[in-house]
N, C-alpha and C positions, 0 to 999 in steps of 0.2 A: 779878373775872375774868369777864369777858363771855364766850360761847357764840357760835361761829359758827352764825346759821344757811344754811340751804342752800335754796333755793325747791324744791321737786317739780317734774316732768317736766306739762308744760301739757296741760291735759285732753285728753282726748282722743287724746294723741300714741302711747298706746302703741299706739291701733288702726290711728293712720297706720302704723306699724313694723312693723304682722304684717303690713296690706298689700302693705306695699314687701316684704318679705320671700316672700311669696307670689309675689308676681311675678315676684323674681329668681328663683322658685325653679321656675314654671312655664315661663320664659324658658328655664331651664337646658335642662329635661326636653323641652320643644319644639324649641330647636337642633337636636340632632341628628336630627330626625322629618324639621323641614322640609329641613334639608340633606339627610338620603336620599332625599325627596321629589326635590328639585331635582336628585339625580344621575339619578334614573333616570325621569326624565321624558323624552320625546322629544328627541334632538338634533337643531334642524331644520337646520343646518350639513350634518351627516351623514346626514340623509333625504332633502335632497336630491341630494346625490353620489349616493347610491344608485339616485335616481328618475331621474339625468340619463344618457343614454347614448352618451357620451365614451369613446372608447376603444375600442367594440365591435369586434368582428372578426366579419365577415362572411363564411361558408363557403357552397362549396356543395355538394350533396347527400353528397359521398363526402369532402369535411372541407380541399378546396383552398381556402385563402386567396384570398378574393375583393379586401378590401379591409378597412383597419381605420379605423372613424368619426372623425372629426376631434372632438376635445374642443371647449373653451371657447376662444373667440379662433380657432377651426381649430388648435389643434395636435394634435400627432400623438402619439396614445398606446395605448399597449397594456395593457388592465387585465389584470391575472394573478389567476387566481382559485387557491382553495383547491390546494394540491399542484401548482401551475404555476412557485412560486420553487423552485432550487437552495437544499439549504443551504448551501452553501459560499457563495452570495450573500447568504443569511440572519448566517453568521458572521461575513464582513466587515465588514457595517455593522453590526453590532450593537458589534463590537469598537472600530470606528473612531468611532461617534455616541453612544454610548451602553452602557459595558460590565458597568452596573448594570440595566438593560433588566429584566431579570427576576426580579428583586430588590425594584424599588420600586413604588409603588402610583401612579405618574403624576408624581410631585412626586421626585424625591431629593434629604434634605436632605443626605447627604454633599457630593453635588457644588454644592448651593447655599453650604456651611461653604465649599467653595472656591471657589466664585466670589469670595464678597465679601473671601476673605483675598487673593488676587489682585490685586481691584478695589482695596483699598485700599491695598495694599502701591505699586501703579503709581498710585496716587491717579486714575484714573480706569477707563473699562468694558473690561475685555479679555477677562472671560467672561461667559455668560450665564447657565450653568447648565441649559440649556433639554434636556431629557429628548427622546427620541424620541417619546412624548407629547405631551408638548408641541409640538412641532413637527408632528404632525400637526393640535393646536388649530390651530395658525396658520394651517395649510395650507390646511384648512377655512373660519378665517375670519379674512383677514387684519387686523392692525390696523399702526396706525401707531407701535407703539411708547411710550417712556413708561410709568410704575409702572399704568395703568391697563390698558393692552394686555398688560403682563405680568400683572396679575391676570387679567381674562375668559381667557387663553390657560392660565394653572395651574387654571382651574375648569372651563375643558374638557377638560384633560385627564384632570382627576377624573373627568369625567362618561363620558371614552371607560374610563377603567379600569373602572367601576361595569358598563358595557354589552358592554364587549367580552374577549375574553381577549384574552394577549399578540402570538397569530400574528396574529388578526386587524387588531390595532392594528399590526403591523409590516408586513402586506400595504399596508395603507391606505398607509402611510410612502413605501413602494418605491411603488407606484404614481402617488403623489402629488407627487414629486420632481421639479423644475424641472428641466429638461437643458440649456437654450438652444437653439437651430436650431429653435423651434417646437417643442421635441420636450418629451412629459410622463411621467412613470414608466420605471424602467427598464427591463421590458422593450421599450418605445420607442427610447431609448439603444441598445439595445444594438443595435440596425435604423439608427438613425442613425448609432451611430460606428462600428461592425466589419458592420453588414451582414446580421448575422447572426442568428439564434434566441440569447435569453437562456441555456439549456440549455448552448450549445455553448462557452460562453467557459472560457477557463482563469481561475484564480485570480488571476493578475496584470493582465490584461482586465475582470475585475471591482474590481478595486483602481481602474482608472484611470475608472469610471463611479461606484465609491464617492467619488473625489475631483473629482470635474466637480462636481457639487451645489454645492458649498463657495463658487464662486465661478464659475458659466457665463462669463461673457463673457472674467473673464482669465485660467481655463485651458480654453479653446476652442482644442484640438488641430490645428484644421486652422489659425486665425491666430498662436497664441502656442503651439506646440508643447515652449517652454523651461520654460514657468512650471507646464504640468503637467508637467512629467518630474521637475522640483526638489522638487516639493510630492508626487508617486506615493512618490520615491524615501526621502521622509523620514520618510513613514507605513508604507512597506514593512515595518519591521520589526516592527511592531505588529500586523501581521497575518502574519507569518513567511513573507513571499514574496521571495525572492532578486531582488537588483538587476537580475543577468543577464535575470530575467523579464519585469521593469520594461521592460527597454530593449527585449526583444524583441517586447513588445505592443505599447510606442510605434509599432512599423515594421507593424504588422497594422491600425492605423487606415485606415477605408477610408466615404467618405460613402455611404449608403444609405437605399433608402425602401420601405417596403411596397409593392409595386408598385400596380397598379387594373387588374383583371380586370373582362370583362362591365360597364364603365361609364353603359350606359342601366338595363341592368337593377337595379346597384347604389341609384341613383337612386330606380327604382322603389319600392324596398324600403323605404329610408329615409323615403319621404312614408309607407308603414304601418308602418312598427315605433314611432312613440311608443304611437298606440292602444294596437297587440298588447302592446306590453313593460306597457304599466299594466293590460291585462287579465289577461293571465296571470301575469308576474311574482309581482303580489299587491307590491312594495311591496321585493323583493329586487333586489339588483344586475345587472341584466342585463351580460355580459362576451363570449358569445359566441352568434349568429343563424345557426342551420345553415337555409341557404334550400333550395328545391324545385330548383335550375340545376342542371344537369348540364353541369360547365362543359366535359368535353371535349366533349359534342353541339354544344354551344352555337356553340363554335370549329370544328367541321367545319360546323355552318349557315353562316356566315360566309365558311368560305372557299369554299362551291359559291357564295354571291351574286357573291363575290367573281369568281369562276369564268366563272358568265355574263354576267355584266353587263363582264366584260371582253372577251366573245367580241360582245356587241351591241354592246360600242364598235368590234371589227374590222370589225363588218358596216355599219359607216356608222351606225349606229342611238347618236348620242352623247349625245342628250337622253335616255336613259334610263340615268341613271349615280349611283339611289339606289334604294335596295330596305333592304327589312327583313323577318324573319322569328319567327314565335312559334310554339313545340312546345307540348300540354298532352299531358297523360296525362290518359285518359278518366277516367280511375275516383275522382280527385278533384279535378279541374281543378289537378292542380299544373304547377307552369311551367317544363320539362325545359331549352327555348332561349328566347333573347330576347335579338335582334341587333336594335338603333336604326338602324345604319347603318354598313354594311362598309366600312372603308378609307377611311374619313372623313379629311381630316387634322387633325390635332389643334388646339385655339385657332380654326380657321375660323368664321363667322359660321354655317355650317351645321353646322357641330360640334356645335351645340348644341339641334339639334331633334332629340328621338328620334322618328323615325318610328313606333317600333312604337303610338303612344297619338296621333301627329297623326292629325286627319281629314281625310277623302279623297274627292269623289266616288264613291259605293260602284259605278256601276257596275251588273252583274247579279246582284253576291251576296247579294240581299234576297229575290231568287224564291223559293228553296228554303222561307222563312216563309214568304213569299204563300201559295205551293202546301200546305206543312201545313195552315196556316189553312183553306183549304177542304177538303182533306177531313178537317177535321172538322166540318164540314157532308155538304151530302147530294153532294159532287163525290169522282167515284171517279179511279183512275187512265185509266181507262178511256171517260172523258169525254170528248165531243170538244167542241172548241176552236175556236174560229174563226180563221183566220189569212188574212186578208181585209185589202185596205186599208180599214181604219174608220176613223170621224171619231171625236172624242169634245167634251165641252165644249158649251161655249152660242155669246156671241158671237166670243170667243177660241176656234177650234176646235184640238184636238190630235189630230193622224196619226201615230201613232208608226209607223216601219219595222222592221223585222229588222235586223240587220248584214249582212246580204248583200244586201238590198234585194228579197228575192224575197219573193213569196204564195205557200203550198203550197195554199191553200184550209181543208182541214178535217185538223185535228191533234188526235191523242188529247195528252191532259191527261200520260201520259209521257212521249211523243214531245217536247213542247212544252217542259216542263222539261227535260229531259237534253237537249236541240237548243238552252235559252237562246235560244227566240226570245223577239220583243218585244213583238208585237201579241197572242198571244193571254194573254201574263203582265197585257197594258194591261186588256185583256176584262176578264180573271178579276178583277182590281182591282174594275173598274167593279161589277162582279156584289159579289163579299166586301164589298166597303166601303171608303172609307179609311180613316176613324176606327177602324173597328175591326181593319185589318193595322196602323195606330202604335200601337196598344196595347196588340199583338204583338209589334211592335218593342219596345216601351218593359219588357214583362215579360221580354222579353231580355236587357235591361240595355242597349239598342240608344237611340240618338238621334236619328232622321235630321232631326231640324228638324219644323215646325209644318205643319198641312195643309195650311194658306191657298199657303202658299209652294211647296210637294212637288207637289201635285196629283196626278195621275194617274200622272206621270212617277216618282213612288216605287217606283215597282213595277221601272223600267228605268235607273236611277242618279241621277237627281239628289239625292238623299238624301247625308247627308254622317255617315261612321262612321269607328271608328281598327281598324287592324288585330288590335290587343289584344282588344277588345270583339266584333269578327266571329267572329275565330277562337273563340271563346267561345260565343257565339251558334250557331256552327255545331258545338260539340258534343254540344250538344242531341241533335243526330240518333244519332249511334252510342251514346250513352247512354239510348235509349229515351224521350224528352223531357223528361226531367230537365235543368234548368237548373244547373251546378256553379259555384260560388262562386269567383274565383278564389284560390287557394291561393300565394303566393311564400315563406313560411316553415315551414319543419318544426319547428322546436324552437328554445328559447331555454336558455340556459346562464348557469349564477347564477354570481356570486363565491362563496358557500358549496360548490357543487360539482354543485348540481341542474340537470339537466337536464329542464325540462318539454316535454313535447311539446304542437304545437298540434293539435289533431284537427281532420278534414277532415268538411266536412256531405254528408248525401246530394244536396241543392239540391234548388231547387222546380220544382214537374209545370207544364208551359209547355203542350206537346204531348201528345198520348197514347201508348201504347205503340205500337198499331198504324198511327197515322198517321205518327209517325217512322220504324219500319220500313219501311213504303210510300214514302219520299221516300229513305231511305237506300237501296231497292232501285231506284229511278229512277235516283240519281246514280251507281251503281255498272254500269249494263246500257250494256252496249257496242254493242247494238244499236241504243237508243234513243237514245242520244247524237250517232249515224250522220246522225240530222236535220241535226244542224247543225255539228258538224264531224267527219264522213267519217268512212269503215273504218277512216281508220290513223291517231286522232290519238293524239298521246303521251299522253292523260288512259287509255289503254287496260293493266290491268296484270295480269301474273298471279295477284294474288292478290286477295280481295275486299278494294274501294277504293271509297268516293265523293268526287267530283271537282264543284266548282262554280267557273267562272269568271269575269273580269267586267272590261269594258275600259270607263274613262268616255268620255264622246264626245270631250273634250280630248285625248286617247290621253297623258296625264302621270299617269293611276292606272291602274294594271294589278293585278289580282290574280287567286288561284288559294288555294283552300280544298280541304283535300285530308282523307280521314278513314278510319281501320281501326276493327279494335274497339276495339283500343289505347289508339291517338295523332290528334290533329288538329292537321294541323301547317294555318298560312296564310301565306301571303307576299305581299307589295307590294313593287310595283316602281315606278319612275319618276322625277319630275323636282321637287326640293323648290320651284322657284324656275320649277317650273309651266311649263315649256318641253314643247311637246309631242315625243312619239316614233311619229309616222307609219310604220305599218307593223307594229307592237308592237304584241300583244292580250296579255291577260291568260293565254291558254291558250296561249303561246310560253315568255318568257324564267322569269316564276312557274310555269307551269307544270311546266317541268324542274325545277327545283327542287324544288316540292312531290314531285312522282315518286321524284327522287333520296333526299330525307331518309323518302319513307315507303319505300324499299324499304332503307335502311339500317337503318330501326328491326326490319324485319320480322321477326316470329319465325324462325327457323330453321326448316325443313319435320321434322315428326314431334315438334318440340317447342312443343306450346298452350300460350298464353299465359295463364295461371289468372284473369286481371285482364278476358280479351274479355270483351266484352257483346254488341254487335249483331253480328249474323251474319245476313249478306243470305240464304244458304239456312236458315234454322230461322224461317220467318214464327212471330208470338205466337199464342196459341191463337185470339186475335179476328177472326182473317183467315181465309179459303175460296179455294182457286182454282177458276178457270175456262176454259171456250176460247171467247175470243172472235176475232168477224174484226179482222184486224190493220189495215185500213182505216175503218172503220168506229166498231170498239170494241162493237159489238152482240154478240150471243151467237151463237158461228158457226153456218151453215148448209152443208150439205154443197158448195156451189157456191162457197163464200168462196175466193179465190184465198188470201190467206196466214192463216194460224191461229197465235196465239200464246196461251200461258196468261197469267193475267191476275190479280191478290190483290184482293180485297173483304172489307169487314167484312161479317160472317155478317148475313146477312139482307137483303143490300144487291146481291145476286146478278143479273147482269142476266136478264134475263125476254123482253124483247122481239127476237126474230131478226133476222139482218141483216136492214135495209128494201130495200138496194141488191142482194144479190148472188140474190135467191131469197125470201124467207120463212121460212125456216126448217123450212119440210113439205114444198116444192117436190123437184124435183129440180133445179134450177139452170136450167131453162128459161124464157125471156122468160114472164113472165107479171101478172097482173093486180096482186098487191101490191108490184111493186118502184116506190122512187122516186129519181130521180136526185140526186147529190150537192150539184147546184146548191138543190136542193126540200131534203135534207137540211139545209144549211147554215142555209137561212132560218129551221127550225123551232128551230134552235138558240137563238133568239132570244126563242120563248114558252118560258111556264112553265107545264105542266099543263095546264090548259082553256083560259090566256087568251085573246082575240081579239089582232088584228091588232095590231101594232107598227109604228111608222114608224121606219125605221133610220136614214135622211137624207132630208133636212136636219136637224140638230138644233135644237132649241128654241134660240131668239131666233136665228138666227146671223144674219151678214152675208154677205150676196156681192157682189163689185166686178165691174158690168159693164166688161172689155176696150176699150180704147177703138179695137184693129184691126177693121176689115171683117170681114165671114165668120159663119158659121154659130157661136151661142153659147148654150151649155144646163147646167142644172143637171140631176146625176142624182138621182133619187129611188129609195129603194130601202123597199118595206114586206117584214115577214115574215109568213109566213100558212102555213096549212095547206094542202096541194094542193086538196084537196074543197071548200075556201072560196068563197063565190060573195063578192066585194067590189064594194063601192062608194066611186069616188073624188074628194073635191069639190075644187078650188080656188079659193077668193073665191066660194062656191055656185055655181061652175060645174062640170060633169061634166066629168073626163078620162079619158083612155082607160087602162087597165091592161095592159100585154105581160104575160104567165106567162112565168116566173114574180116577178111584182109587181115590177114595172119601170117609172118615169116618165121622161117627158121632160119638165123644166119650163122654163117663159119665163125669160131674162134681162134684165125689164125694171126700171125702176126702180118702185120702190112699195113694200108692206107687204102679204104674200101669211098666209093661213090656211090649210093641207093640212089635209082631214079622210078619213079612211078609217073606213068601217064594214061589218061584218059578221055572220055570222050569231050569231058568241059575245063582237062586242064591238066598241066603237070607240078612235081613236086620234086625237089631232090634235096639230099645231105649229104656229108660226106663225115667221115670217124675214123677212128683208126684202132688197131687192138695189138698191143704188145706184148 
């Protein structure tokens, strides 16, 4: 009998088997770990949804809804946060969509078995077994269906269940449901279909909202109410809603949509919101933004603008039909009112223009910043400035004029600024320096334009600014020289119920407290304002308030800025299509609006506002007062006919007695120490112990001889001290010099060199006649 022999295992097979077993064991152990890591990794679609700003509600500072920002594709959405979804809404939706929602972990095995049974028995797909969590996964990451899409949806549901609690998932679901009519989410659907907030709906109305997402087009209540009624009645027994209540709720359907209040302001906020939300919310879903706007105040400002514009139209000034207003809280630069263009017809081409941010010629509104810069240097409020027919520039001469075309000779800096005189401002800019002034404007957040284009006209109106940036810059004076950052948002509300305040910045310093206070005292001084506006100006208020008006040369851009210790108000009026409104100035319609709003904002007597900053009656410690001659600005003498108190920086009090009215020590009688106003004016153009200066002609000037027959001449002006003996030469020939230093120059074609020499120095210019 033979024995059957069997071959043994191949050499090394036992080692291979052991390695395979170890690999399978390792895979078995690692699979749960890999799955766990995968479940808890950041979910990109969820993070993208959280970071988006769709459906964010913008409210004013008192909680009044301004607008709900549109979602993707411009959809209307109201994202509800924690605690904002009524319990009845949760009950009805869970009962109809996923009864075992609070018991499964994203995938319901019982629902899967039931769906398989139903699909097999009907030999088709009649049930998908999708849980609420799976629907959320599909809404966050849509797919085309099929087994692959269903698998991705299931994995997404598991990831959501691993990282969120049930109430968060349910809130996501209710906020993401598509409702048709460009509406997303149950909160927005309550407004679209019932014109009411969700918390005010009855159970029957909630049932209709739970029915609609099943087929939004088929169940559209405004086009196919019968289909919606039939399905809702079929579902009503499952949630305990009587049929009669369903029938009644169908009669309450009314198409609505959240209103859009303060449209120009909300657009401005939207431009700032994405950056701010990313910075402050740190990945949390933002559902509400509380802005700085006081809607009631903004609406009052709009009504006031409408009233003044209507009055201007009734007076025949039809071109003055557009206006804008901004009101700031000085404490932190918060925007309290923002009216882009009142009474603008919706949908018109002009209605798309936000006049608050539109750049327009500045008029005289930049003068306060120029004078503040001068006060930072050697000038004082008593410094004398020439208000004479002066010319500036070289070959292209620039000869500014005052608005009333009058020359006042000599004016103190206080009167020149308060009266908004043009010639002193241009002269001051020529001394301060155009580029230094433009750098100051830049530090104030203004961008008036390049120096080459502006020239010295930057002081009186050819710069371009917007009302928003100009009002902010003007608030630097009541804030003691600190420029605030514009604040439009007070806090962010997140979906998890947190309120994140947006901190206010103290701002950055542009001017010293002393210079800022001095400008404020000038612009709130009715007596100094009388130089340019008379004694009965509408800018005279019973409470301390500073004003600056401006009018562009084309009369289509009128400005007024006003400030109290607490608020700064800016108004622009004119024509967006650049039509002139002759006969109207910034001290008319805009000034009337500014004054009315400041009066409305004024704290009642006896109730001081704790936020008050600048106060004209309380100068900062770095200033001291002195009596000066109201005509010359020098230390007052007994003979000065008008004396006033003026403020100076410590150490810069006037020492020289008034040279016009009697030398300070005398008794006012005619004496040797006196000079005339004309001589004093010429001395203004000299610095310290400098020698004579040729004021006119300017270097490089070109003159053209007129064709008519008759006497023609070119006036010459030389600035020098009265005691100086001067020699004047024109192309090497001596010229007679009339006191006080006037010349008569010939008008013969040719090139000329004019020279003046004196004990303290010399000056020379070249010019030509054609």
